[in-house]
N, C-alpha and C positions, 0 to 999 in steps of 0.2 A: 644421135640416140644416146641417152644416158645408159651407163653400164651398171647393172645391179651386182654388187659384191655379195656373195653368198657365204653362209657358214660352211666351211669345207669339211669333208670327211678326211680326217688326219690319220685314220687307221681303218682297216676293214671292219672292225667291230664297233666303231664309233657311231652313235645315233644322235647324241646331244653333246654339247660342250658349253663351258662357261667362258663368256667373253671377259677375260680378266682385265685387259688394259688396251686402250687405244694408244698407239704411238704416233698417230697423225690426228689432226683435228680438222674440223670443217674449214674449207678454204685453203688447206695445204695442198701444194702440188706434189705429185708422186710420179716416180718413173719405175719402169720394170726392174724388179729386184729389191725395191725398198721394203723394209719390214714395216708393216702397217698396224699389226695388232698382235697381242699375246692371247692364246686360247688354252684353257685348261681342259684336257680330256680326262677320261676316267683313270688314266695311267700317268700322264706327264703334262708339263707345261710346254707348249710349242709355239713357235713363231710362224706368222703368216706373211708371205711375200706378195707384193703386187705384181701383176703381169703386164697390164696395160698402163699407159701414161695418161695423166689427166689431173683433175682437181677433185678433192673430196667435197662433193656438193652437199651431202647430208649424211649424218650418222643416224641410222635407224635404230640400232640396238646399242644402248649406252654401256659403257664399261661397268663391270661388276654384275652384269645380268647372268643368271644361272640357267642351265638347262635350255639352251638355245638349240632347236632342232637343226640337224644337218640340212642344208639347202635353203634355210630361211634367209631372206635378205637382211644383211646387217649394215650395209652402207650403200650409197649411190655415188658413182664416179662420173664426173662430167668429162667427156673426151676432149682432146685438144681442139680449141676453137669453138667449143660449145658454150652457150650461156649457162653459167653456173646456177643461177636462180631458176631458170627453166628446167634444168636437169634435176634440181632438187625437188621441184614440184611434180615432174613427170616420172621420176624413177621410183623404184620400190613398190610398184603396184603388183599385187599377186597375180593378175591376169596377164601381165607382160611376160614375154619369154626372156628371162634374165640370162646374162652372160656370166657364167661362174668364173671366179678368180681361181686360177690354179694355185695351190698352196704348196710351198716347200717347207715342211715342218722340220725343226731342228731343236733339240733340247737346248735351253739357254746356256751358253757358255761351254757346251760340251765339245764343240769342234767348230772350225771355220765354216762360214756359211756355204762356201763352195763345195764342201764335203758333205753337206746335209743330205739325208736319204730322200729318195723320191717318195712323194705322197701316195696314199691310196687314191683311186679314182674318185672324184667328187660325184655326189649323187646327181641324177638328172633333175632338171627343173620340173615343176608340177605339170606344165604343159609342154611336151617335147615336140620338136619338128616332126612332121609326118614321116619323113624318111628315116627317123631314128626309132620309131615305134615298132616294137616287136609284134609279129603277127600272132593272133590268138588262134592256134590251130584247131581248138575245140569248138570255135564259133567263127567260121570264115567271114572275112569282111570286117570284123571288129578289130579294135586296137587295144593293145595292152601297154600301159605306161610302167616302166621299170627303170631302176638305176642301172648304169653300166655294169657295176659290180654284180648286181642281181642277175643281169642277162648272162654275164660270163659264167657265174656259178651254176645257173640253170642249164646252160649249154653243156658244161663239163659233167654235170650230174645226170643229163638226159631227162630233165624235168620239163614238162610243157608249161611255159609261162602263163598260157591262157587259162590253166586250171588252178593257178595259185591266187588265193585271196589276199590282195595287197593291204598292208596296214599303214603305209606311208601317207603323206598328204595327198588328198584327192584319190585315194585308193591305189596309189603307186606301189608296185612290188619292190621291196627292198631286200637286202641280204638276209635279214632275219627271217623273212617269209620263205625264202628258198631253203634255208636251213631246216625250217619246220616242215616244208613240203617233202624233203628227202625222207623224213620219218613218217610221212603220211598225214601230217598236221596241216591245217589251213588250206586244204584242197577243195575246190568247188566240186559239187556233184556233177557228173557227166549227165548228158541228156538221157532221160529214161532210167537213170540209176536210182536205187533206193536211197532214201534220206539217211544220212549218217546217224549212228547211235548217239544217244545223249552224252554230252561231255561230263567229265568228272565234276562233282560238286565243287563250287568255288570255295576258296578259303574265306575266313571271316573278314568282313570289311573293317576299315579303320574305325568307323563309328561303333561297330559291335565290340571290337577289342577295347576301346576306350571306355565303353559303358560298363566294363567289368571292374573298373578301378575308380576310386573316389577322385573327383576333380581336385587338382592341387597336389595330388600325391605323386605326380610324375612330371617329367619335363620332356617335351617333344624335341628331339634332335633330328632335323631334316637329313634325309639321305643325300650323300654327295654322289657324283657320277660313278666313282669307283665302287661304292657299296651297292649301287643299283646293278652295275654290270656283273659283279660277283654273284649277286642273288639270282640274276637271270641265267647266267651260264651254268651255275651249279645246279639250279633247279632243272634246267634242261638236261644236264648230264645225268642226274639220278632218274629222271623220267624217261629218257630215251636210250640210255646205255645199260645193258644187263651186266651189273657188276658181280664179280665173285672174288673171294679173298683167300690168299695163301700166306700162312705165317711160319717163320722159321726162327730158331735161336742160333745166333752166330757167336762163336768164341773169338773174341778180338784181342786176346792176350798178345799174340805175335804182332798184331797191328800196332798196339800201344807201344810195344818195345821198339818197333821199326820207326814209328813216328817220333819218339823221343830221340832216337839215335840220329835220324835225319835232321831234325830241328837243331840239335846240338852241333851238327857239322855244317850248318848253313853259313855261307860266307857273309861277312859284314861289309856294309858300304862305308863311305867316308863319314857318314853321320853316326856310325856305330850301330845302326839297326841291321838285323839280319835280312838277307835278300828275300827270305820267305819264312813262313811259319805255318806248317801244315796242321790242319784240323782233321778230326775223324771224318767229317763230312766230305773233305776232299778225297779221301780214300773211297768213300761210298759212291761218289760221282764216277770216279775212274772205274771202280769194280762193276757198276751197273752198265757203263758204256761198253766195257769189254765183254760182259755177259751177253749183251745184245748182239755183239759180233759173233760170239760162239753159238748163239741160238738165233740165227738171222730171221727165222720164221716168226719170231715174236717182235721183231723190230718193224712194226707195220702200223698203218693207219687204215681204218675202215672207211670206205665210201660205197655208195649204192652201186656204182658202176664197176667196182673192182677193188682189190686190196692194193694199197700203196706199200711196197716193200722197200724200205729205206737202206741206202748203202752206208750211211754214217750214223753214229749215235749222237744225236743232238739232245743233250740232257738239260731239261729245265729244272731250276732249283727255287723252291718257294722261299720268298724273302718277305718277312713281316714289315709293314710300314704303317704309319698313322692312317687309320680308317680302312685298312684292308691288307691285301698282300698282292705281290706281283711275282712272276716267274721268269726271271732272266735266263737265257739259254746259253750253255757252254757248247758251242758248235764243235763237231768232230772231236768230242771228248776222248774217244778211244785212242787218238793219235797224240794227245797232249800229255806232257809230263805232269806229275802231281804238283810241282811247284808252279807251273803255268796255270793249272786249274785253280790253285789256291789264290794266286795274285789276281786272276781274272774275277773270281767270285768276290774278293774283297772290294774291288773296284765297282762291280755290278751292285753290290749291296749298298755301298755309299751313294751311288747315283740313283738307285731305286728309291731310297728313303728321301732323297731330294727331288723325286719325280722328274729326273732328267734322263731317263732311258729313252732310246730311240725305238720306234715300233719294231724294226727288224731285230732288235735285241731281246724282245720278249714274245714275239708272235711265232707260232710254228713249234718246232721241236718234235722229237719222236717218243719221248718219255719224260718223267719228272721224278724228283725226289722231294719229299716233305719230311723234315727232320725236327721233331719236338723233344729230342733227347736233352737239350740244354734246359728244358723246363721240368725235367724229372719224370716225363711221361714214359711209362714202361712199354706200352704198345697201343696202337690205334689203327684205324682204317682211314684212308684218304679217298676223296672223290676224284675220279678221272677228269682231266682237263682236256676236252677235245681240241685237236684231232689225235691226241695220244691214245694208245690202246692200253697203257699201263701207267701206274704210279707207285712208287715205293715209299711206304711210311716207315720212318726210322725212329725207334725208341732210344731210351737212355742206356748206355753201357753201365753195367753194375756188377758187383761181385755176387755170385750166386753159388750155392752148393750144387755140385754135379757128381755123378758117379763115374769113376774111371778105373778100369781093371778091378772092379769090385770094391773100390775104396771111395769114400766121400772126400772131396777136396774142393777148394774154392777156385773159381774161374771168372774172368770178366766176360759176361754174356750180354749181347745186344739183340733184342727182338726186332725183326723187320716183318712187315706185312705188305705183300704185293697185291694191289687191286688190278683186276684184269677186265677188259671189255670182252665178254664171252662171244660176241659176234666175230672178233678177230683172233682172239687167243683162247684156245680150249684149255681145259683143266690140266691135261698132261703137259701141254706146251708151256703153260705158266709155271708148272712144277719144275720143268727143265730150266727155265730162266732163273727162278729164284735159287735153284740148286747150283747153277753156274755162278751166281752172285756169291753164295755162301762159300764156295770153294775158293774164290778169289779173295774175299774179305778176310777169310781165316788164314790164308797164305799169301800175304801181300807181296812177297818176292815174285810171285807169278805175274804181277801187274807190270813188271819191267822186263819180262822175258819176250 
């Protein structure tokens, strides 16, 4: 039997990928562990390894093809001893039950192949074996087709798969559908239940928008995977998460003095470069991590089944890159030194801009920092990135006039705004968290106690 090689799901959020390059051609023999292709996801360029041995009988999706859906057949592999021409003719059929290639993604050149992270589970084929089909409890005897990830998410959230309207191929339930079902979206009406209320009016179509402008007065720049993912996730965030915002002004005079003193005392290597160079953002990351430890009830993630109360402060930091942004995560930032955080962030930023971060380096986290101070922005509000319950928006530090002991004097002030998920963090709790952050950022010596 020919083996269908499918577009793998290289991260839990991946729905489509760009087949950037084939490293094997038709007729080439492959063995388990061979790198056969390079795939661009919305966040990084990753390598795909073969699991089975055989011969590439047919390449179904040519290199350079964009927006290939997860689970689509991209090539056909003839197994050992099988006629290659017969496999090429018989494989790749949508009605066949394909055998997915397990993929071990690894950012190119980031680390040895043996140390590559485990992939997210590949989506299930359009027609799954009967033993793998989840029962539809709302309609006994019927079958529900769902990806393994969707099944696991539904089980953890206590959501009935049979009531979820699938949006994948052939109506298969995928991870995105389960996420929507958690907030009551995309659920089928139960027997005898009243019809759901009318959905919100759709936004303008592409044709309607273009009709407002003269032909030739604009250029159409197609969305890449990253921009589509950002649009989907942030739209979902503002529509499903009740945001509220808390703003404080922080006096960072002591911080700037400490930063200068620490940087001047940094040891130098053989190349004459200092071992580290702290930025204000490094202090912000550390202060927010410690603040979450002081106010542990705010270090949470909302789920329908219960609150996830985190033991560590894993702080995501928004990094701008061509076409969008990504949020690498400083794990257990509360226990790391400022110099470690600084060097880690410099490495993250460089690899993020080269799209070489691994999924485990940007997925998850318990909170995030978005700093636009370097652009001269005084203050702003940031959109929460699920599963976080908070995000801190940091503005520019600038000299402002303040009143102290009845006298007007100059001080370096930095405005910060904390966005909170009101389901998980109430107003008073959010105020405690931003207050703890202010106390630490204004007295940086407390970060080393």
